[in-house]
Structure formats: C-alpha cells, structure tokens
N, C-alpha and C positions, 0 to 999 in steps of 0.2 A: 504494500500500500504506500506507494510513493506519490504523495500529493504535493505539487509545487505551490509555492506562495503565489505565484502569478496566476494560477488557475483559481485560487480562492479569491484573489482580488478581482479578477474578471467577473466571477459569479456575483460578488457583492455589488460591483458597479452595475451589472445588468439588473439586479433587483432594485437598486436605487433608481435607475432610469425608469423602470416599469412603475415603481411607486409614484414618482413625480408625474409621469404621464397619466396614471389613473386619477391622481388628485386633481390634476388640471382638467381632465375631462369631466369629472364630477362637479368641479367648481363652475364650469361654464354652464352646465345644466341648471344648477341652483341659481345662478345669476340671471339666466333667461327667464326662469319662473318668477323671480322677484321683480324683474323689470316690467312685467306685464301688470303688476298689481297697481301701479300708480303712474300716471303720465306726468311729464314735466309741467304741463299747464296747471295741474292741481297743486304741485309744489309751489309754483309762482303765486297761485291764489292764496295758499296758506301763508306765505311770506307777506303778502299784501295785507291779509287779515291781521297778522301779527303787528305790522307797522301801524295799522289803523287803530289798534287798541291803545297805543301809547299816547 
C-alpha cells in the first residue's frame, strides 16, 4: 500500500472544487427564489415611506 502524498493532495483538491461548485450552484438557486419575492419598485416605495415619516 504505497500511497503518495501527491495523490492525497489531488483527491483533496478535487473534493474542495466539487464542494465550492455545489455551494455556488445552491446559492444561485436560493438567490433566484429570493429575488422574485420583492421588486425594486417596492423597495423604493418603502424608502419613500420611511422618509415621509420623518
């Protein structure tokens, strides 16, 4: 059982890249779902309401 350090490092790097890719893909799906909840116009209206209260 001769396992070289380079092989272990390569496996760890591949797992790290897969993890980052998976997290990025999941983050985009969550962001797309959240972006549909509220439009920029409602944010502007909320800000205007806030300013009018002062």
